[in-house]
Structures are given as structure tokens and as C-alpha cells.
A tleap script that builds the chain and sets N, CA, C and O, in Angstrom:
source leaprc.protein.ff14SB
mol = sequence {
  NMET ARG PHE ILE LYS ASP GLU GLU ALA VAL
  SER PRO VAL ILE GLY VAL ILE LEU MET VAL
  ALA ILE THR VAL ILE LEU ALA ALA VAL ILE
  ALA VAL PHE VAL PHE GLY LEU ALA GLY ASP
  LEU GLU SER GLY ALA GLN LYS ASP VAL GLN
  ILE THR SER SER THR ASP SER ASP GLY THR
  VAL VAL PHE THR VAL PHE SER GLY SER ASP
  VAL SER LYS LEU GLN SER LEU ILE ALA SER
  THR SER THR SER SER SER LEU LEU LYS GLU
  GLY GLY GLY ILE THR ILE GLY PHE SER LYS
  ASP SER GLY ILE PRO LYS SER TRP GLY GLU
  ILE ASN VAL VAL GLY THR PHE GLU ASP GLY
  THR SER GLN ILE VAL GLY LYS SER CTHR
}
set mol.1.N position { -108.670 45.145 83.188 }
set mol.1.CA position { -109.130 45.199 81.848 }
set mol.1.C position { -110.183 44.111 81.624 }
set mol.1.O position { -110.023 42.964 82.040 }
set mol.2.N position { -111.220 44.499 80.979 }
set mol.2.CA position { -112.320 43.579 80.692 }
set mol.2.C position { -112.378 43.252 79.206 }
set mol.2.O position { -112.344 44.149 78.363 }
set mol.3.N position { -112.464 41.962 78.890 }
set mol.3.CA position { -112.590 41.541 77.495 }
set mol.3.C position { -114.047 41.264 77.190 }
set mol.3.O position { -114.766 40.669 77.993 }
set mol.4.N position { -114.474 41.710 76.006 }
set mol.4.CA position { -115.852 41.435 75.573 }
set mol.4.C position { -115.808 40.173 74.717 }
set mol.4.O position { -115.094 40.085 73.717 }
set mol.5.N position { -116.602 39.205 75.157 }
set mol.5.CA position { -116.659 37.958 74.406 }
set mol.5.C position { -117.809 38.046 73.408 }
set mol.5.O position { -118.956 38.295 73.777 }
set mol.6.N position { -117.479 37.838 72.154 }
set mol.6.CA position { -118.501 37.817 71.098 }
set mol.6.C position { -118.529 36.397 70.559 }
set mol.6.O position { -117.604 35.969 69.869 }
set mol.7.N position { -119.572 35.683 70.869 }
set mol.7.CA position { -119.639 34.279 70.489 }
set mol.7.C position { -120.425 34.039 69.208 }
set mol.7.O position { -120.691 32.887 68.865 }
set mol.8.N position { -120.804 35.099 68.486 }
set mol.8.CA position { -121.520 34.938 67.232 }
set mol.8.C position { -120.524 34.584 66.127 }
set mol.8.O position { -119.482 35.226 65.997 }
set mol.9.N position { -120.842 33.572 65.342 }
set mol.9.CA position { -119.935 33.117 64.303 }
set mol.9.C position { -119.952 34.044 63.092 }
set mol.9.O position { -118.912 34.266 62.471 }
set mol.10.N position { -121.118 34.587 62.751 }
set mol.10.CA position { -121.259 35.445 61.578 }
set mol.10.C position { -121.957 36.723 62.020 }
set mol.10.O position { -122.883 36.696 62.830 }
set mol.11.N position { -121.508 37.813 61.486 }
set mol.11.CA position { -122.130 39.095 61.784 }
set mol.11.C position { -123.586 39.062 61.328 }
set mol.11.O position { -123.869 38.499 60.270 }
set mol.12.N position { -124.511 39.636 62.072 }
set mol.12.CA position { -125.917 39.646 61.652 }
set mol.12.C position { -126.120 40.296 60.283 }
set mol.12.O position { -127.011 39.879 59.543 }
set mol.13.N position { -125.336 41.286 59.931 }
set mol.13.CA position { -125.472 41.944 58.625 }
set mol.13.C position { -125.118 40.978 57.504 }
set mol.13.O position { -125.831 40.907 56.503 }
set mol.14.N position { -124.027 40.234 57.658 }
set mol.14.CA position { -123.628 39.246 56.649 }
set mol.14.C position { -124.708 38.174 56.525 }
set mol.14.O position { -125.017 37.747 55.412 }
set mol.15.N position { -125.277 37.737 57.620 }
set mol.15.CA position { -126.336 36.731 57.597 }
set mol.15.C position { -127.542 37.205 56.819 }
set mol.15.O position { -128.117 36.436 56.048 }
set mol.16.N position { -127.940 38.454 57.000 }
set mol.16.CA position { -129.097 39.008 56.280 }
set mol.16.C position { -128.787 39.096 54.783 }
set mol.16.O position { -129.643 38.766 53.962 }
set mol.17.N position { -127.596 39.527 54.417 }
set mol.17.CA position { -127.220 39.623 53.003 }
set mol.17.C position { -127.257 38.252 52.351 }
set mol.17.O position { -127.762 38.118 51.236 }
set mol.18.N position { -126.737 37.236 53.015 }
set mol.18.CA position { -126.758 35.878 52.463 }
set mol.18.C position { -128.188 35.358 52.302 }
set mol.18.O position { -128.503 34.716 51.299 }
set mol.19.N position { -129.037 35.625 53.260 }
set mol.19.CA position { -130.428 35.161 53.156 }
set mol.19.C position { -131.163 35.859 52.015 }
set mol.19.O position { -131.952 35.223 51.317 }
set mol.20.N position { -130.920 37.153 51.813 }
set mol.20.CA position { -131.543 37.879 50.696 }
set mol.20.C position { -131.047 37.304 49.369 }
set mol.20.O position { -131.842 37.111 48.450 }
set mol.21.N position { -129.746 37.026 49.256 }
set mol.21.CA position { -129.194 36.473 48.023 }
set mol.21.C position { -129.806 35.106 47.716 }
set mol.21.O position { -130.150 34.830 46.567 }
set mol.22.N position { -129.942 34.267 48.708 }
set mol.22.CA position { -130.542 32.941 48.515 }
set mol.22.C position { -131.995 33.073 48.079 }
set mol.22.O position { -132.452 32.327 47.213 }
set mol.23.N position { -132.723 34.012 48.668 }
set mol.23.CA position { -134.127 34.232 48.304 }
set mol.23.C position { -134.253 34.689 46.857 }
set mol.23.O position { -135.134 34.218 46.139 }
set mol.24.N position { -133.387 35.598 46.419 }
set mol.24.CA position { -133.430 36.088 45.035 }
set mol.24.C position { -133.132 34.955 44.053 }
set mol.24.O position { -133.818 34.819 43.040 }
set mol.25.N position { -132.127 34.150 44.340 }
set mol.25.CA position { -131.786 33.023 43.457 }
set mol.25.C position { -132.929 32.018 43.398 }
set mol.25.O position { -133.271 31.538 42.318 }
set mol.26.N position { -133.513 31.699 44.520 }
set mol.26.CA position { -134.642 30.771 44.569 }
set mol.26.C position { -135.830 31.308 43.781 }
set mol.26.O position { -136.492 30.556 43.065 }
set mol.27.N position { -136.104 32.599 43.907 }
set mol.27.CA position { -137.212 33.215 43.166 }
set mol.27.C position { -136.960 33.152 41.660 }
set mol.27.O position { -137.890 32.925 40.885 }
set mol.28.N position { -135.719 33.351 41.245 }
set mol.28.CA position { -135.387 33.288 39.819 }
set mol.28.C position { -135.580 31.882 39.262 }
set mol.28.O position { -136.107 31.716 38.162 }
set mol.29.N position { -135.160 30.881 40.009 }
set mol.29.CA position { -135.322 29.490 39.561 }
set mol.29.C position { -136.800 29.134 39.456 }
set mol.29.O position { -137.215 28.504 38.484 }
set mol.30.N position { -137.576 29.519 40.419 }
set mol.30.CA position { -139.022 29.237 40.392 }
set mol.30.C position { -139.676 29.959 39.219 }
set mol.30.O position { -140.540 29.388 38.554 }
set mol.31.N position { -139.282 31.203 38.952 }
set mol.31.CA position { -139.851 31.970 37.839 }
set mol.31.C position { -139.580 31.301 36.497 }
set mol.31.O position { -140.438 31.317 35.615 }
set mol.32.N position { -138.401 30.716 36.332 }
set mol.32.CA position { -138.073 30.034 35.080 }
set mol.32.C position { -139.063 28.914 34.815 }
set mol.32.O position { -139.527 28.753 33.686 }
set mol.33.N position { -139.390 28.142 35.833 }
set mol.33.CA position { -140.314 27.030 35.636 }
set mol.33.C position { -141.760 27.490 35.539 }
set mol.33.O position { -142.519 26.945 34.737 }
set mol.34.N position { -142.157 28.461 36.319 }
set mol.34.CA position { -143.543 28.932 36.304 }
set mol.34.C position { -143.885 29.592 34.978 }
set mol.34.O position { -144.956 29.347 34.423 }
set mol.35.N position { -142.998 30.418 34.468 }
set mol.35.CA position { -143.268 31.132 33.227 }
set mol.35.C position { -142.843 30.363 31.989 }
set mol.35.O position { -142.974 30.869 30.875 }
set mol.36.N position { -142.345 29.167 32.161 }
set mol.36.CA position { -142.006 28.308 31.026 }
set mol.36.C position { -140.793 28.764 30.244 }
set mol.36.O position { -140.673 28.439 29.062 }
set mol.37.N position { -139.902 29.497 30.854 }
set mol.37.CA position { -138.729 29.981 30.141 }
set mol.37.C position { -137.756 28.861 29.809 }
set mol.37.O position { -136.926 29.013 28.913 }
set mol.38.N position { -137.842 27.753 30.508 }
set mol.38.CA position { -136.938 26.639 30.250 }
set mol.38.C position { -137.278 25.962 28.929 }
set mol.38.O position { -136.393 25.387 28.295 }
set mol.39.N position { -138.534 26.013 28.498 }
set mol.39.CA position { -138.938 25.434 27.228 }
set mol.39.C position { -138.955 23.918 27.262 }
set mol.39.O position { -138.659 23.292 28.279 }
set mol.40.N position { -139.307 23.351 26.130 }
set mol.40.CA position { -139.345 21.906 25.992 }
set mol.40.C position { -138.044 21.460 25.345 }
set mol.40.O position { -137.865 21.629 24.139 }
set mol.41.N position { -137.151 20.906 26.111 }
set mol.41.CA position { -135.844 20.523 25.607 }
set mol.41.C position { -135.925 19.376 24.605 }
set mol.41.O position { -135.055 19.242 23.745 }
set mol.42.N position { -136.934 18.570 24.707 }
set mol.42.CA position { -137.091 17.412 23.825 }
set mol.42.C position { -137.313 17.833 22.370 }
set mol.42.O position { -136.874 17.136 21.456 }
set mol.43.N position { -137.991 18.967 22.145 }
set mol.43.CA position { -138.346 19.356 20.788 }
set mol.43.C position { -137.140 19.710 19.932 }
set mol.43.O position { -137.234 19.688 18.705 }
set mol.44.N position { -136.014 20.035 20.548 }
set mol.44.CA position { -134.842 20.411 19.785 }
set mol.44.C position { -133.958 19.241 19.410 }
set mol.44.O position { -132.870 19.441 18.871 }
set mol.45.N position { -134.396 18.035 19.678 }
set mol.45.CA position { -133.561 16.865 19.421 }
set mol.45.C position { -133.292 16.726 17.921 }
set mol.45.O position { -134.197 16.877 17.101 }
set mol.46.N position { -132.058 16.440 17.583 }
set mol.46.CA position { -131.666 16.263 16.196 }
set mol.46.C position { -131.813 14.796 15.795 }
set mol.46.O position { -131.567 13.891 16.592 }
set mol.47.N position { -132.212 14.587 14.565 }
set mol.47.CA position { -132.330 13.230 14.026 }
set mol.47.C position { -130.975 12.801 13.471 }
set mol.47.O position { -130.184 13.634 13.030 }
set mol.48.N position { -130.721 11.514 13.498 }
set mol.48.CA position { -129.444 10.958 13.054 }
set mol.48.C position { -129.581 10.353 11.661 }
set mol.48.O position { -129.984 9.200 11.506 }
set mol.49.N position { -129.237 11.159 10.645 }
set mol.49.CA position { -129.247 10.706 9.252 }
set mol.49.C position { -128.082 11.391 8.546 }
set mol.49.O position { -127.927 12.608 8.648 }
set mol.50.N position { -127.265 10.624 7.835 }
set mol.50.CA position { -126.168 11.197 7.068 }
set mol.50.C position { -126.377 10.903 5.589 }
set mol.50.O position { -126.630 9.768 5.185 }
set mol.51.N position { -126.262 11.966 4.795 }
set mol.51.CA position { -126.440 11.845 3.348 }
set mol.51.C position { -125.205 12.414 2.661 }
set mol.51.O position { -124.730 13.489 3.025 }
set mol.52.N position { -124.689 11.701 1.677 }
set mol.52.CA position { -123.539 12.173 0.918 }
set mol.52.C position { -124.000 12.657 -0.452 }
set mol.52.O position { -125.087 12.311 -0.914 }
set mol.53.N position { -123.169 13.450 -1.081 }
set mol.53.CA position { -123.504 13.930 -2.428 }
set mol.53.C position { -122.348 13.668 -3.376 }
set mol.53.O position { -121.187 13.605 -2.972 }
set mol.54.N position { -122.693 13.517 -4.642 }
set mol.54.CA position { -121.693 13.370 -5.692 }
set mol.54.C position { -122.285 13.991 -6.953 }
set mol.54.O position { -123.477 14.293 -7.007 }
set mol.55.N position { -121.454 14.173 -7.949 }
set mol.55.CA position { -121.916 14.756 -9.213 }
set mol.55.C position { -121.831 13.688 -10.290 }
set mol.55.O position { -120.807 13.020 -10.436 }
set mol.56.N position { -122.921 13.533 -11.048 }
set mol.56.CA position { -122.891 12.519 -12.112 }
set mol.56.C position { -122.316 13.119 -13.390 }
set mol.56.O position { -121.894 14.276 -13.397 }
set mol.57.N position { -122.295 12.337 -14.475 }
set mol.57.CA position { -121.635 12.740 -15.722 }
set mol.57.C position { -122.254 13.968 -16.380 }
set mol.57.O position { -121.564 14.695 -17.096 }
set mol.58.N position { -123.542 14.212 -16.149 }
set mol.58.CA position { -124.157 15.396 -16.766 }
set mol.58.C position { -124.145 16.620 -15.850 }
set mol.58.O position { -124.763 17.635 -16.172 }
set mol.59.N position { -123.443 16.538 -14.702 }
set mol.59.CA position { -123.261 17.700 -13.835 }
set mol.59.C position { -124.333 17.917 -12.786 }
set mol.59.O position { -124.300 18.910 -12.059 }
set mol.60.N position { -125.298 16.986 -12.698 }
set mol.60.CA position { -126.320 17.125 -11.652 }
set mol.60.C position { -125.872 16.394 -10.385 }
set mol.60.O position { -125.047 15.481 -10.435 }
set mol.61.N position { -126.427 16.809 -9.265 }
set mol.61.CA position { -126.014 16.276 -7.969 }
set mol.61.C position { -126.850 15.046 -7.616 }
set mol.61.O position { -128.076 15.055 -7.726 }
set mol.62.N position { -126.157 13.988 -7.189 }
set mol.62.CA position { -126.793 12.745 -6.753 }
set mol.62.C position { -126.602 12.633 -5.241 }
set mol.62.O position { -125.495 12.805 -4.733 }
set mol.63.N position { -127.690 12.343 -4.532 }
set mol.63.CA position { -127.624 12.185 -3.080 }
set mol.63.C position { -127.816 10.722 -2.717 }
set mol.63.O position { -128.647 10.031 -3.306 }
set mol.64.N position { -127.029 10.245 -1.728 }
set mol.64.CA position { -127.099 8.863 -1.263 }
set mol.64.C position { -127.217 8.850 0.252 }
set mol.64.O position { -126.441 9.508 0.945 }
set mol.65.N position { -128.200 8.091 0.773 }
set mol.65.CA position { -128.336 7.934 2.225 }
set mol.65.C position { -127.203 7.028 2.677 }
set mol.65.O position { -127.114 5.868 2.276 }
set mol.66.N position { -126.333 7.584 3.526 }
set mol.66.CA position { -125.105 6.899 3.922 }
set mol.66.C position { -125.271 6.097 5.206 }
set mol.66.O position { -124.874 4.933 5.259 }
set mol.67.N position { -125.858 6.707 6.256 }
set mol.67.CA position { -126.013 6.013 7.536 }
set mol.67.C position { -126.951 6.809 8.436 }
set mol.67.O position { -127.433 7.878 8.063 }
set mol.68.N position { -127.202 6.265 9.638 }
set mol.68.CA position { -128.004 6.965 10.630 }
set mol.68.C position { -129.039 6.065 11.274 }
set mol.68.O position { -129.629 5.203 10.622 }
set mol.69.N position { -129.252 6.279 12.573 }
set mol.69.CA position { -130.210 5.457 13.311 }
set mol.69.C position { -131.659 5.856 13.053 }
set mol.69.O position { -132.573 5.103 13.390 }
set mol.70.N position { -131.885 7.032 12.458 }
set mol.70.CA position { -133.259 7.481 12.208 }
set mol.70.C position { -133.670 7.365 10.738 }
set mol.70.O position { -134.715 7.890 10.352 }
set mol.71.N position { -132.872 6.691 9.917 }
set mol.71.CA position { -133.187 6.556 8.490 }
set mol.71.C position { -134.554 5.896 8.295 }
set mol.71.O position { -135.319 6.313 7.425 }
set mol.72.N position { -134.866 4.888 9.080 }
set mol.72.CA position { -136.140 4.165 8.918 }
set mol.72.C position { -137.349 5.042 9.233 }
set mol.72.O position { -138.470 4.710 8.849 }
set mol.73.N position { -137.132 6.152 9.925 }
set mol.73.CA position { -138.236 7.053 10.279 }
set mol.73.C position { -138.475 8.142 9.239 }
set mol.73.O position { -139.407 8.934 9.375 }
set mol.74.N position { -137.634 8.188 8.193 }
set mol.74.CA position { -137.797 9.194 7.148 }
set mol.74.C position { -139.058 8.933 6.334 }
set mol.74.O position { -139.336 7.796 5.953 }
set mol.75.N position { -139.810 9.982 6.072 }
set mol.75.CA position { -141.003 9.869 5.235 }
set mol.75.C position { -140.791 10.495 3.862 }
set mol.75.O position { -141.381 10.056 2.874 }
set mol.76.N position { -139.939 11.534 3.802 }
set mol.76.CA position { -139.651 12.146 2.506 }
set mol.76.C position { -138.309 12.854 2.546 }
set mol.76.O position { -137.804 13.229 3.605 }
set mol.77.N position { -137.747 13.023 1.351 }
set mol.77.CA position { -136.511 13.766 1.169 }
set mol.77.C position { -136.711 14.747 0.025 }
set mol.77.O position { -137.167 14.366 -1.053 }
set mol.78.N position { -136.371 16.009 0.258 }
set mol.78.CA position { -136.495 17.042 -0.765 }
set mol.78.C position { -135.162 17.771 -0.878 }
set mol.78.O position { -134.617 18.237 0.122 }
set mol.79.N position { -134.639 17.867 -2.103 }
set mol.79.CA position { -133.415 18.627 -2.370 }
set mol.79.C position { -133.843 20.005 -2.838 }
set mol.79.O position { -134.727 20.133 -3.685 }
set mol.80.N position { -133.210 21.049 -2.280 }
set mol.80.CA position { -133.620 22.400 -2.682 }
set mol.80.C position { -132.459 23.383 -2.666 }
set mol.80.O position { -131.519 23.267 -1.879 }
set mol.81.N position { -132.563 24.356 -3.568 }
set mol.81.CA position { -131.654 25.495 -3.604 }
set mol.81.C position { -132.506 26.717 -3.272 }
set mol.81.O position { -133.672 26.589 -2.898 }
set mol.82.N position { -131.920 27.886 -3.412 }
set mol.82.CA position { -132.694 29.099 -3.137 }
set mol.82.C position { -133.743 29.351 -4.220 }
set mol.82.O position { -134.671 30.132 -4.007 }
set mol.83.N position { -133.608 28.697 -5.381 }
set mol.83.CA position { -134.539 28.950 -6.484 }
set mol.83.C position { -135.275 27.718 -6.996 }
set mol.83.O position { -136.201 27.849 -7.796 }
set mol.84.N position { -134.886 26.523 -6.553 }
set mol.84.CA position { -135.470 25.303 -7.117 }
set mol.84.C position { -135.543 24.206 -6.058 }
set mol.84.O position { -134.807 24.232 -5.072 }
set mol.85.N position { -136.433 23.246 -6.273 }
set mol.85.CA position { -136.478 22.084 -5.386 }
set mol.85.C position { -136.831 20.839 -6.184 }
set mol.85.O position { -137.407 20.919 -7.268 }
set mol.86.N position { -136.472 19.685 -5.623 }
set mol.86.CA position { -136.707 18.414 -6.287 }
set mol.86.C position { -137.066 17.365 -5.244 }
set mol.86.O position { -136.327 17.164 -4.279 }
set mol.87.N position { -138.206 16.692 -5.438 }
set mol.87.CA position { -138.614 15.622 -4.529 }
set mol.87.C position { -137.782 14.390 -4.830 }
set mol.87.O position { -137.846 13.842 -5.930 }
set mol.88.N position { -137.000 13.955 -3.848 }
set mol.88.CA position { -136.166 12.770 -4.039 }
set mol.88.C position { -136.928 11.493 -3.731 }
set mol.88.O position { -136.789 10.498 -4.443 }
set mol.89.N position { -137.738 11.514 -2.668 }
set mol.89.CA position { -138.499 10.315 -2.271 }
set mol.89.C position { -139.612 10.745 -1.333 }
set mol.89.O position { -139.420 11.621 -0.489 }
set mol.90.N position { -140.771 10.127 -1.481 }
set mol.90.CA position { -141.912 10.426 -0.621 }
set mol.90.C position { -142.601 9.125 -0.244 }
set mol.90.O position { -142.568 8.156 -1.003 }
set mol.91.N position { -143.226 9.104 0.930 }
set mol.91.CA position { -144.003 7.949 1.336 }
set mol.91.C position { -143.250 6.913 2.136 }
set mol.91.O position { -143.717 5.782 2.278 }
set mol.92.N position { -142.093 7.273 2.662 }
set mol.92.CA position { -141.334 6.335 3.495 }
set mol.92.C position { -140.580 5.332 2.657 }
set mol.92.O position { -140.372 5.534 1.460 }
set mol.93.N position { -140.167 4.241 3.294 }
set mol.93.CA position { -139.429 3.195 2.606 }
set mol.93.C position { -138.002 3.591 2.259 }
set mol.93.O position { -137.366 2.953 1.420 }
set mol.94.N position { -137.497 4.637 2.897 }
set mol.94.CA position { -136.129 5.078 2.629 }
set mol.94.C position { -135.181 4.245 3.491 }
set mol.94.O position { -135.382 4.111 4.698 }
set mol.95.N position { -134.157 3.693 2.866 }
set mol.95.CA position { -133.192 2.846 3.586 }
set mol.95.C position { -131.774 3.335 3.312 }
set mol.95.O position { -131.542 4.150 2.419 }
set mol.96.N position { -130.832 2.819 4.097 }
set mol.96.CA position { -129.421 3.134 3.853 }
set mol.96.C position { -129.053 2.576 2.485 }
set mol.96.O position { -129.366 1.427 2.173 }
set mol.97.N position { -128.400 3.375 1.685 }
set mol.97.CA position { -128.046 2.988 0.323 }
set mol.97.C position { -128.961 3.596 -0.720 }
set mol.97.O position { -128.642 3.573 -1.908 }
set mol.98.N position { -130.116 4.153 -0.292 }
set mol.98.CA position { -131.023 4.807 -1.236 }
set mol.98.C position { -130.270 5.946 -1.921 }
set mol.98.O position { -129.621 6.752 -1.255 }
set mol.99.N position { -130.355 6.012 -3.250 }
set mol.99.CA position { -129.641 7.017 -4.020 }
set mol.99.C position { -130.562 7.590 -5.083 }
set mol.99.O position { -131.345 6.862 -5.693 }
set mol.100.N position { -130.466 8.915 -5.307 }
set mol.100.CA position { -131.349 9.540 -6.297 }
set mol.100.C position { -130.677 10.778 -6.874 }
set mol.100.O position { -130.080 11.578 -6.153 }
set mol.101.N position { -130.790 10.915 -8.186 }
set mol.101.CA position { -130.306 12.112 -8.871 }
set mol.101.C position { -131.308 13.232 -8.608 }
set mol.101.O position { -132.505 13.071 -8.842 }
set mol.102.N position { -130.813 14.361 -8.121 }
set mol.102.CA position { -131.708 15.474 -7.788 }
set mol.102.C position { -132.199 16.204 -9.024 }
set mol.102.O position { -133.227 16.879 -8.976 }
set mol.103.N position { -131.477 16.078 -10.129 }
set mol.103.CA position { -131.838 16.821 -11.337 }
set mol.103.C position { -131.411 18.283 -11.255 }
set mol.103.O position { -131.691 19.065 -12.163 }
set mol.104.N position { -130.743 18.649 -10.187 }
set mol.104.CA position { -130.295 20.034 -9.999 }
set mol.104.C position { -128.802 20.097 -10.315 }
set mol.104.O position { -128.015 19.355 -9.727 }
set mol.105.N position { -128.404 20.974 -11.237 }
set mol.105.CA position { -126.982 21.083 -11.567 }
set mol.105.C position { -126.159 21.600 -10.389 }
set mol.105.O position { -126.605 22.471 -9.642 }
set mol.106.N position { -124.959 21.055 -10.232 }
set mol.106.CA position { -124.070 21.491 -9.157 }
set mol.106.C position { -123.731 22.971 -9.295 }
set mol.106.O position { -123.492 23.651 -8.297 }
set mol.107.N position { -123.710 23.466 -10.519 }
set mol.107.CA position { -123.354 24.863 -10.781 }
set mol.107.C position { -124.361 25.859 -10.185 }
set mol.107.O position { -124.074 27.054 -10.113 }
set mol.108.N position { -125.520 25.385 -9.764 }
set mol.108.CA position { -126.529 26.279 -9.178 }
set mol.108.C position { -126.195 26.657 -7.742 }
set mol.108.O position { -126.885 27.486 -7.149 }
set mol.109.N position { -125.171 26.076 -7.185 }
set mol.109.CA position { -124.769 26.414 -5.816 }
set mol.109.C position { -125.126 25.324 -4.829 }
set mol.109.O position { -125.422 24.189 -5.202 }
set mol.110.N position { -125.090 25.697 -3.556 }
set mol.110.CA position { -125.334 24.721 -2.488 }
set mol.110.C position { -126.768 24.184 -2.548 }
set mol.110.O position { -127.728 24.928 -2.748 }
set mol.111.N position { -126.872 22.882 -2.370 }
set mol.111.CA position { -128.178 22.215 -2.364 }
set mol.111.C position { -128.367 21.572 -0.996 }
set mol.111.O position { -127.512 20.809 -0.546 }
set mol.112.N position { -129.476 21.874 -0.334 }
set mol.112.CA position { -129.803 21.278 0.959 }
set mol.112.C position { -130.787 20.139 0.750 }
set mol.112.O position { -131.672 20.227 -0.102 }
set mol.113.N position { -130.637 19.071 1.524 }
set mol.113.CA position { -131.603 17.980 1.518 }
set mol.113.C position { -132.353 18.038 2.841 }
set mol.113.O position { -131.759 17.923 3.913 }
set mol.114.N position { -133.672 18.220 2.749 }
set mol.114.CA position { -134.517 18.307 3.943 }
set mol.114.C position { -135.270 16.992 4.095 }
set mol.114.O position { -135.956 16.547 3.175 }
set mol.115.N position { -135.135 16.383 5.256 }
set mol.115.CA position { -135.847 15.149 5.553 }
set mol.115.C position { -137.039 15.431 6.447 }
set mol.115.O position { -136.941 16.209 7.396 }
set mol.116.N position { -138.167 14.798 6.144 }
set mol.116.CA position { -139.352 14.879 7.002 }
set mol.116.C position { -139.537 13.503 7.623 }
set mol.116.O position { -139.478 12.486 6.931 }
set mol.117.N position { -139.763 13.479 8.945 }
set mol.117.CA position { -139.807 12.230 9.693 }
set mol.117.C position { -141.229 11.866 10.105 }
set mol.117.O position { -142.150 12.674 9.980 }
set mol.118.N position { -141.397 10.630 10.602 }
set mol.118.CA position { -142.709 10.116 11.023 }
set mol.118.C position { -143.412 11.026 12.023 }
set mol.118.O position { -144.636 11.152 11.995 }
set mol.119.N position { -142.640 11.662 12.910 }
set mol.119.CA position { -143.254 12.508 13.939 }
set mol.119.C position { -143.605 13.906 13.429 }
set mol.119.O position { -144.041 14.757 14.205 }
set mol.120.N position { -143.416 14.149 12.116 }
set mol.120.CA position { -143.779 15.435 11.523 }
set mol.120.C position { -142.666 16.472 11.533 }
set mol.120.O position { -142.830 17.548 10.958 }
set mol.121.N position { -141.549 16.180 12.166 }
set mol.121.CA position { -140.451 17.138 12.194 }
set mol.121.C position { -139.670 17.090 10.885 }
set mol.121.O position { -139.631 16.067 10.202 }
set mol.122.N position { -139.053 18.214 10.554 }
set mol.122.CA position { -138.218 18.317 9.362 }
set mol.122.C position { -136.892 18.940 9.752 }
set mol.122.O position { -136.835 19.804 10.626 }
set mol.123.N position { -135.830 18.499 9.105 }
set mol.123.CA position { -134.528 19.114 9.330 }
set mol.123.C position { -133.633 18.856 8.128 }
set mol.123.O position { -133.862 17.929 7.351 }
set mol.124.N position { -132.615 19.687 7.988 }
set mol.124.CA position { -131.638 19.485 6.920 }
set mol.124.C position { -130.789 18.270 7.302 }
set mol.124.O position { -130.174 18.238 8.368 }
set mol.125.N position { -130.767 17.283 6.421 }
set mol.125.CA position { -130.017 16.057 6.703 }
set mol.125.C position { -128.796 15.902 5.802 }
set mol.125.O position { -127.993 14.989 5.993 }
set mol.126.N position { -128.656 16.784 4.828 }
set mol.126.CA position { -127.500 16.720 3.948 }
set mol.126.C position { -127.358 17.969 3.116 }
set mol.126.O position { -128.311 18.726 2.938 }
set mol.127.N position { -126.141 18.182 2.599 }
set mol.127.CA position { -125.843 19.319 1.723 }
set mol.127.C position { -124.916 18.847 0.624 }
set mol.127.O position { -124.143 17.905 0.802 }
set mol.128.N position { -125.004 19.519 -0.520 }
set mol.128.CA position { -124.064 19.195 -1.595 }
set mol.128.C position { -122.702 19.755 -1.242 }
set mol.128.O position { -122.596 20.768 -0.550 }
set mol.129.N position { -121.662 19.096 -1.718 }
set mol.129.CA position { -120.305 19.559 -1.420 }
set mol.129.C position { -119.606 20.024 -2.662 }
set mol.129.O position { -118.452 20.449 -2.598 }
savepdb mol mol.pdb
quit
């Protein structure tokens, strides 16, 4: 009886399948970078500003800058509802502890505070509760 010795560790078919799979994955990764699908991750960075809200005696909402490492970079704050808006502060100089009556009644619904920063970005930094 004669034994056939096969000293190949992996079948040639399995080797070809693995090489094709690696090539497809590599092509996909390269395509993401070439076509810019990864995007600019830096642009989505959130600013760190916390604003609290309270209601004063006449029922309007007062906003107070509570904390945040990006407070010094704020250039303006605008309080707005779906039908109205109120400029809280413009021109920078906003610090922790800054407080302003929005002039918007709490009964009008949720009020968003949008902050605009030195770099031109804007984001919601607070909401009425």
C-alpha cells in the first residue's frame, strides 16, 4: 500500500478565496479615503456650554450660563421658539453667571438657546425646562 503525502498546509482553493477577500476589503478601505466618505470628523465637535432656565414672576423664561469650557468663545446667544426669537447677548463678553430674561413666556412651549462661537459654528446650548 502506498500513502500519498500532501505537505500543503492550506488547500489552493481556500488560499485564493482568502486573497480575494483581503483584496476586496483593502479596496473598500482605500475607496473610503479616496472618495472622502470618511468626512471631516473635526467639524462635528460639540462645544461645552451649559445653560439653565428658570421662570420669573411674570412668567417669562430666564436663561443663565451655568458652566462650560467654551463659554469664553461664545459670541452671541439667541433664545427662540418656533414662532419667536430673542437676542440674549451679542458681541462676546459672555461669562459664567451671565443671566438674561428672554422676554418669551414659558407658556409658548420649548425655547432653544443657540450659541454662536468665535469659529463661526452655532449649536443649541440650552433649552427651557
